N, C-alpha and C positions, 0 to 999 in steps of 0.2 A: 758312893756315887762318884768319887774322884779317886783316880790312881795317881797319887802324889808321892814322890820320894824326895827326901832331903839328902843331898850329897854330903858325905862325911867331910867335916872341916879338917884341913891339914894342920891347923893351929888354933889356939884359943884366940879370942877377940884381941887380947892384949898382945899376943905374939904376932897377930896379923898387923896391928898398928905399929909394932916395933919393926916389922919387916918393911912396911911402907916408909918409916922414918929412915931406916938404914939405906933403903933404895934411894930416897931423896938426897941424902948426904952423898952417897956414892956417885949419883948422876949430877949432883949440883944443879938440879933443875928447879930452883925456887922461882915461883911466879904464878901468874894467873892468865887465863885466856877467857874470852867472851864469845858466846855463840848467840846469834839472833835468829830466831826461827819464825818465819812468816807462815802461819797456818791459814786454814779456810776462814776461821772466825776471829782470829786474834794473832798478835805477835808477842813472842816471849823472849826475854833476854836472860841468859844464864851465865854466871861467872863460876869457873871451875879452877881448882888447883891443878896445874899442869903436871905435877909430880905423880898424881894418883887418880885424877879424875873426880876428886871429891867436890861436891857441889857447895859453893860458898853462899851464893844468894841468887835469887831469881825474881823476876817481875813479869806480869802479863798485862797487856793492853788489849781490851776488847774493841774491835772496830765499831764505831758509833753509827755508821751509815747503814741504811737499809734494814733488812731482816737478819739479825746476828752478823752484820757486816756484809751481807750479800744484797746487791741491787737486783730486784726481780721484775718481771713483767707478768701481770695477772692473766694476760691473754696468751702467753707463750711459756710453757713449763721448761723449755730448753734454755731460756735466758738466765745467765748468772754473771753479773758484773760486779766490780768493786770500785770504790772511790779512792784514787791514788793518794789523796790527801791523808787518808787514814794510815797509809803506809809510813809516811814521813812522821806524822804525829806519833805513831806507834813506836818508831825507832827512838825518837827523843824521849818519850815518856818511859818506855820499858827499860832502856839502858840506864837512864838517869836514876830511876827508882832502884834498879839492881845495884848500881854503884853506891847509892846512898845506904842501902841495907848492908852492903859489904863493909862500908866504912865504919859500921858499928862494931866490927870485929878487930881486935887489937892487932891481929896478924896481917891484916889486909892493908895494902898501900897501892894507890892507883899507879904509882911509878913502877910497880912490879908487873903490871899488865903487859904481856908480851905481844899480843895480837888479837884480832877479832875476825870471826867468820860469819857468813850470812847464808841462810838457805830460805827457800820459798816454795810455794805451790807452783805447779807448772803442768802444762804450758799456760802461763798467765801473761800475755803480751799487752803492752800499753802503746797506744799511738802517741807520739811525741812530736814537738816542733823542732826547728833547726837547732835550737839550743839544748835539746834533750829533755825539756820539761814537758810533762803530760798536757795534752790538749785540754783535759778536764780542768786545768787551772785557769783557762781562759774564760772570760765572762760568757761568750757566746756558746760555749760547749759544756759549761759546768753542770747543766741538768740534762745533757744528752747521754742516754744510756750507751750509745755506740762510741762515745768518746772516752768512756771510762776504761778501766782495766778489764780485759776479757778473762774471767776466772777459768781455772782449769776445767771445771765441770759445766761450762757453757757448751751446749751441743747444738746451737743454732746452725752451725755450718756443716751439717751432716751431708747435704747434697754436694757441697764443694769438696768435702773429703772423698766422696765416691768418685767425683770427677778427677781429682788429683790422682787417685789410685789408678783409674782407667788410663789416663793420659801418660802417667809415669811408666806403666807397664808397656805401653807402645813405644815411648820415646827412649827410655833407658831403664830397664828392669832393675839395674843395680840400686837405683834410688829406693826401691821398695824392699830389696833383699835385707837391708840392715835395719829395717823397722817393722819386721814381721810380715811383710807382704801386703799390708793394707794401711793406708794413711787414715788418721783418725780425726774426727771432728773436734777432739780436745786439743789439737795441736796448732802450731804457729801459722803455717801457710793457709790452712783452710779457714781460720778465723779472719785473717787479713783479706782473703778473697771474698769472703761473705760480707765483710764490712764495705768493700768496694761496691758490691752489688746492692746493698740495702741502704747504705749511707754514704753516697759518693762525696758529699760535702765534708764529712769527717776524713775520708780517705785522702781527698785532695789537700786538706789542711795539714795532714800528718806528713812530716818529712821522713820519718822512719818509725819502726816498731821495735820495742825493746822488751825483753823478758823482765819480769819483776826481780828475779835473782841477779840480773845484770844492772838493773836500774838503781837499786839501793847502794851497792858498792860504788857505782858511778856518782851518785848523788853525794855521798858522804866523803868522797875523795876529790870532789870537783873535777870529775872526768865524765861529763854528761854528753860530750860531742858524740852523736851516734856513729860517726865514721870511725872513731878511734876508741870508743868505750870498750874496755876489756869484756869479751863475750865468753861465757862459760861453755866448755865442750859438753858438759852435761846437758844444758838446754839446747845447744845447737845440734848435737848429735842425735838426741832422742826425739826431738820435736820439730826440727827445721830441716831435716834431711841433709845435714852437714856430714861430710866424710872426706878425709884426705885423698881417698882413691879418685875422687873427681874434683879435687882442688877446692874443697870447701862446700859452700851452698850449691844447690842445683844451678845449672847453667842459666845464663840470661835467656838463651833461646827457649829453654823449657819453661821458665817463668813467663816469658812473653806468650808462649802457647796457651798458658792459662789465662793471662790477661796482659796486654802490652805494658800496662802501668805497674805491674809487679816487678818487671825487670830492673828498673833503677834501684829498687830496694836492696839488691845484691851488693851494690857498690857502697851502700850506706850501712854496711855491716862489716866489722873488723875482718880482715882477710883470714886471720888464723884464730880459731877458738882455742882456749887454753884450759889447763887442768886446775883444779881447786887448790893444789899445793903451791900455786904461784901467787905472787902479790899483785893485787889489783891497783894498789896505790896506798897513799898515806892519809890518815884521818885529817880532815881540814880543820883549820883553827876555829871557824865559826861553829861547826858541829861539835868539836871537842868542848867548847865552852858550854854548850847546852846540855851535854851529857856528863860532864865532870871527868873526862878522860884527857890524857896528854895529847896535844896535837902531834901529828907525825906517826901515830900508832900504825903499824902495818895492818892492812886489810886484805883478807884473802879473796880470791875470785869466788863468786857466788856459785851456788849449786841448788838443785831441787831438794826439798825436805826429805824425801824418801832415800835419796842417795847419801845425804849426810847422816840420816838415821841408821842406814846400814853400816856406815863407818863407826858411828857411836855404839853400835851393838857388837862390834868386833868381827865384821864380815871377813871371810877368807874363802879359799877354794872349797867347793862342795858344801858350803854353808848357805842355806836360804835364810835371808832375813825378811820377815814379814812386818811391815808397818801397818798396824791394824787401827784404823781410825774411821772417819766418815766414809772413806773408801779404803782399799788396801793397795799398797805397792809391794811387790815381791822382787827382791834384789838378789843377784848372784854375780860372782866374778870368776874369771878364768885367766890363767897366764897367757900372755901374748904369744908365747912360743907353742901353745897347745892348739892344735887344729880345732876350730870351732865352726860348725856348719851354720848356715843361715836358718833360723828357726821360725817357722810361720807363727803368726799370732803374737809374737813378743812386741814390746814397745821400744825395741831398739837393742842393737849390739854395738857398743861404742867403746873404742880404746880410751882408757883413762877417765871414763865418766864417773866412776865410783872411787876406785882405787887407782891412782896413776901407776902405769906399768902393767895394768891388767885390763882385760875386756870387762866392761860393765854391761850387765843384762837386766832389763826391767820388764816386769809383767805386772798384772794387778787386776783388781775388780773395781768397777765404777761406783759401787755403793756397798757398804757393809754397815757401819754405824748409822749411816743415813737411812738404811732400811729399818733398823730397829727404832730410830727416832720417828720415822714416818708412822710406824705402827702405833707407837705410844702417843704421839701428838695428834694424829688425825683419825685413827681407827679405834683405838682403845684407850682414850684419855681417862683421867680421873684422879682424885686425891687419895693419898695413902697415908698410913700412920707414919711411915718413914719420910714422906715427902718426895719420894722418888719412885715413880711407876716402874722404871726399869728394874729396880731392886725387887719390887714385889713380884713382877712377872718372872724374873729369874728364879726367885725362891720357889715359886709354884712350878715352873718348868723343870727345875732340878729334881722334883719328885717323880717326874715321868720317866719311863724307860724308852730306849730307842724303839721306834715303830708303834708305840702305844697309841698315839693320836690318830694314826691312819692318814696323816697328811704328808704331802710332798710339795715343795715349792721350787721355783726357779728364781735365782738371785739377780734379776735383770731390771730392777725397778729404775735404774738410771742407765740402761743399756749394758752391753757387754764389752769390756776392754780387752780381755784375754780369755780365751783364745780366738773368739769369733770376730772381735773388733767391729762391733755393729751397735751404734747408738740407738737404732730404731727397734731394738728388742725391748721387751717390757716384762714386768713381773708376772708370776703365775702361781696360783695355789689350788691344788686339787685334793679331793678326799673329804671335804667338809660334810658334816651332817648337822641335824638340828641340835645335836648335843656338843658340838665343837666349842671349846672354851678359848678365851684369849691367850691363856698361857700355852695352850697346845699350838696355836698359830705362831706365837712368839718363838717357841722352840723350833718349829718347822722352818722359820726364817733363819735362825741361827744355823740349822743343819744345811740349809740351801747355800749359805755363804761358805760353809765348810766343804760342800761338794764342789763348789766353784774353785776353792783353793786347791782341792785335789786335782782338778782338771789341769791347773797350771803346773803342778808338780809333775804330773804325767807327761805333759808336753816337753818339759826339760829332759826328763829321763828317757823319753823316746828318742831324743836327739843326742844321746850320749853325754848328758850333763847330770851326773848322779847327785842326788840330794842326800847327804849323810846326816845332817842335823838341821833343825829349824829353830831359829831364835826369833821370838816375837817381841814387839815393842809397841808402845802406844797405849792410850788410856784404857781401851777395852781389854787388852791382854793383862794389864795391871789389875783391873778391878773385877773382871768377870771370870771366875773359875769355871763356870759351866761352859762358856765359849771355848776356853782352852781345852777342856776335857773332850768336848765334842770334836774339836779339830784333831786332837790326838787320835781319837777313835776312828774318825772318818778317813784320815790320811794314813792311819796305822804307823805313825811316827811319833816319838817323844817330842813334846813341845817345851822348849826352854823359853825363859823370859829375860830380857836384858835387865841388868841391875839398875839402870837409870830409867826413870819414868819420863825423862826428857831427852831421849836419844838423838833426836834431830838436832836440837840445840847443842848437845854434847859433841856430836860429830862436827858441827860448824865450829865449835870452840877448838876442836882438835886441829882443824885446818888453820885456825888462828894461831895455835901453838907452833904449827909447822912454819908458817910464814914469819913467825916471831923467832925462828931459829932455835927453838927448844928441842925439836925433834927433826930428824932428817926426812922421815917419810911416815906414811900412814901406819905401816906395820910396826914401826918403833913406838909410835904414839899409842897404838892400840894395846901393846903389851903392858903399858903402865896405866892407861886411862879407861879401859873397858873391862867388864866382867859380866857374868850372868848370875841370876838369883840361885839360891840353893834349891828352891822348889822346881821340880820337873814333872810335867803331866805325862804319865805313861799310858799307852793304849790299854783298854780293858778288853780282854779277849772276847767275852760274850757280846760286848757292844760292837766290836769290829765285825763280827759275823753278821749281825743284823744290818749294820750300815753298808756292808758289801752288797746286800740285796737291794737296799734302798738306792745305793749309788748307781746300780745298773738301771733302775727305773728312772733316776735323774738323767742318766745318759740318754735314755730313750726320749725323754722330753727335750733335753738339750739339743739333740740331733734333729728331732722332728720340727721344732719351732725355729731352730737357729741355723740350719744348713739347707741351702737351696737344693732342691731335687725335683725331678719330674715324677717321682713316685707318689702315688695318690695318698699313701700313708703319712707323708710329710706335710707339715702344717706351716711351712715357712711364710706363707702369705698372710696368715691370720693377724699377727701383730702389726705388720706393715699396713694392712687394710684398715685396722682400727685407728691407726694414726691419721690416715687420710680422712676417714669419716670424722674424727675429732676436729681436725684442722678445718674441714669444710663447715662444720657446725659452728666453730668459733668465728670464722669469717662471716657467716650469715648473721651471727649474733651481733657482731660489730656493726654490720650494715643496718640492723634494726634499731640500734641505739640512737 
């Protein structure tokens, strides 16, 4: 069922450890770095040995608010917000617990911690007051959904995103060229504009909006003033249309074209966004006391989780790093001196956003693990002997061969991020019969996400960015061999897996090591702190052939439902019309309550 090979080890385990020891002595790089990773449902703190990337201790804090940390609206499936108080409590609890665990090891000393890095989901902007504190901390706004953090997967601003795309194309097409040609409802300006229109009282009370990956470094270094808070090039470039070619953020004139009240926000944002190998500030005394670290510890500029995950996986030119989780983010880099065309459908091409000194390119799928969870939690729930329905369905699906179920699905249950950039697309499953089993649907959903992954790879390679290897990281790639084998077969490329199961936190820690002066740059840190597992999933020839046929059918569905055309065979209007009908029904339902 699986084509797995183990790479030959160049040395015994003892020889490997000896090499690490000699390397540590030679480099004289004794010390530790901390990475703090803000995910969709929790925050994790990781302490690593800077000499070799060995993980010393970690701790996780699950957000207590809402549904697994997400604040929802039962009347609108596009709403996804978070309580900013969870972020601060999460930092204090997770870092303190990780430090306490590490203190139990005789080799660890907090005085040897050289730096700390932070990553987060994104775009996850927060409305803040003049002091930089979230509006949600104020009594009048604490229960207001619109005053909370707008989580990356909030899609309520899809109409504003379409408007920004249309007006940017007319005003200055360059604004769109660096973000794939289409602005997204997941991003910064569309969310702010939507807030202005649906919650003017929140918009008026907010002095500025800051990304989560900028807020936490600002909070723990006492640099919360929105005007001067260090802003990450990662967040600014990929989500806020920032680029040095037009002197930073979009012009005041363009923002005023969207809404006159947006224009002042440009001046309440640091003029220059900076790379994550730069120091954001020093750990404040008050925070240091709460987490058990020395005050004055260097804190790196923040970044998005997928970007630090790519660094933690050892990204380099022609290497695609896939962060496979609730959604996926696909990351690639290219040298700044290499001509790089504007690539439609990508989530940005930004100098320095992943690896300083290289172009950072981001793509991804709006739902992967979330699709599997949706099926297990809402469509095919149940108790199992293992206690994990995912494991049971995976075991059953593994016994199936490609094409055996007769099913084919589209992976758009949360819209399409790349290459169509359309949040109003939805999932689809065809081929069911009265004999269709849950495990067959489960496998078809996995295959659909693999077909979506192949679409992204083909988009890069069409624009002369070849993918020579794929490194996967995240919980799904670690735990589910079936997913990795299907991805290898569908994409017809070997699938490697990062040696760390906490690559986002590891990448953040690597930036902590860089600002702590242990390493000069990402490349130097990666040589010592990253590696991949021995296991590689190789494509199975007979499976590749079947999936080639299925992929062509997937492409037919992809184009018919996802690409606007006047041809009668295209079905672009179907999913859009269903959303209108649903929203009308919801509106009438509210009126009858």
